[in-house]
N, C-alpha and C positions, 0 to 999 in steps of 0.2 A: 562529542565526537561528530565528525562529518566524514561520510563515506560515499564514493562513487561506486556504485555496484557495476561489476562487469561480468563475474562468473559465479556460480552457485556457491562455491566455498567462501568466498569473501564475505557475504553477510553473517554466515554462521561464526567465522573466526573474529570478525569485528564485534559482534555481539558478546562473544565470550571475553573479548579483550575490555570492553566497556563494562561489563559485569565485575570483572576483576578489579578495574581501576575505580569503580564507583562512579561512573560518569553519570551526569544528570539526564542526558538524553543522546541517542544515537540518530543522526539524521542521514538517511540514504538518499542521495540524488539519483533518481531513476527516469531513464528514458529507454524504452524497449518496445519492440513489436511483440513480444511474448516469449513463451519458453514451455519447457515440459512441466506438465501438471505435477508429476511425482517431486520434481525439484522444488516446484512451488510449495508444496505441501510441507517439505522438510525446512524450508526458510520460514514459512509461516509458524511452523511448530517451534522453531527457535525464536522467532518474534515474540510469541505467546508466553514462551518460558522464561524469557529474558527478565532479569531483575531490573533493568533499566529501560524505561519507555523508549519506544522505537518510532520514528517518524519517517514516512515515505514521503519524498518531496518531488514531484514530477516537474522537472525543471532541466534546461533552461527554456524560455520561451521557444515554442515550435516543436517542443519534444512531445512524446506521448507515453503513456503506459498502457498498452492495449493487451488483450488476452491475459495471460499470466501476471503481467505488470498491473492489470486491473485488480486482480485478486489479492496482490501484495499490498496495493493501495487500501483496499477495503479492510484488510487484515491489521493494518497498523494502528498503534495507539493514536497516532496523529497522522491524518491524510492532508496533504498539502499539494497545491499546484501553483505554478507561475502563470502569470497571463499569457495567452496564446498557446496554451497546452490542451491536451484531451486525454480522456481515459475511456476505456470500455472495449467493445468488440471482442468479447471474451468467449464466444461460441467455440467449443472444442473442435479440433481438427486433427487428422491422423499426422504424425511426424513425417515431415518431408512433403506434405502437402497432398498425399494421396487421398482418394475420396473413401470414406467409410461406408459400409453397408448401412441400410436404414436401421436395423435394430442396434447395431453397435453404436451409431450416431445417437439414437434416442437414449440409450443407456448412458453414454458418455455425457451427453447434455444434461440430463436429469441429475446424474451424480455431481457434476460440476455446479449446477444451479442450486442443489441442496447445500453444497459446501460454501457457496458464496453467501446464501441466505443466513446460515449459521454465523458466518464471520460478521455480516452486516448487522444481525440481530444483536450480537455480543458488543458491537462497537457502535451501537445506537445510530446505525446509518440506514439509508433509505433501502429497506429490504426489497421492495417492488421493482425499483430501478436497478438495484445490484442484480437480480435474477433476470431482468429484461436484457442486460448486458450479455448474459450467458446464453438465454434462449432465444432472443432475437437480434443478437450482436449489436444492441444499441451502444452508442458512444456518446460521451458528454464533454463539452467544452468546460473550462474551468468555471465559467459564470453559471452554466447549467448545473454542474455538480455542487456548487456552493449554494445555489438558490433554491435546490431541492428540498422538499419538507418531508421527512427530516433530510438534512443534506447527505450528499455522498463524500463530501471533503469538508475539513474543519476550517481550513485557511487557504487564502489566495495570497501569495507573496512573491516580492520581486526577485528575492535571492536569499540565501542562508541567513545573513544578519537581519534582514527584515522579518524572515520567519521567526527568528530567535526573539526579536523585540515583541512580535505578537503573541508569542507563547508565553512570555514572562508573566507569571501569577496566574496562568490558566489552570483551572483544575481539570483532570483528565480522568477517565474511568478506564482502569486496566481491564483485561480480558476476564479475570477472576472477580470483578466488581469491585475491587479496591480502587480508592481515589489517590492521586497524587497532585500536588500542586508543583507545576513546573517553575524552577528558578533558573532562567535563562539569561537573565541581565548580566552583561559583562561576562558572560561564559568564555572560558579559555577553549577555543575551537582547535580540535587537532585534526587536520585534513588528512585523508588516507585514500591513496588511489587502489 
């Protein structure tokens, strides 16, 4: 299944639909400046609970997954980016851009950093860089994210067909530690808006 995410309910509806259909993989094409942390946590919980592996694909070229989008990317079973994209800059801000007082800002930053470290640890991604995206607002190009040791993302792909070619036969580790071999060759793609 292939999904272009636009609002908070779409990912959860798509994941439920994919689970019921026995899909091999859900691919969310993501481009976002960010969003609300509570909505992000709900989406991440759905991704983790999904029977079907979930890929976040930051695409097309020129797109970004900043702030909450970075957290979604780190949380996915497969994190992928197109050439010319970037992720990161996940320092929490008050809704509407208002300035937080120092104590609230520190608490929000530490909470978000711990959440991101937990996700990165379970996904075997670069914990230090993931935390820096929150605490220092660091951002990473697709090349930087893929070249980090360990990497922040698994794949750099031109488009969804290229992503599926690269993922075919790849063993991924789910959040609970179980492994799955992806069989995406000649996959029937169902695009959803």
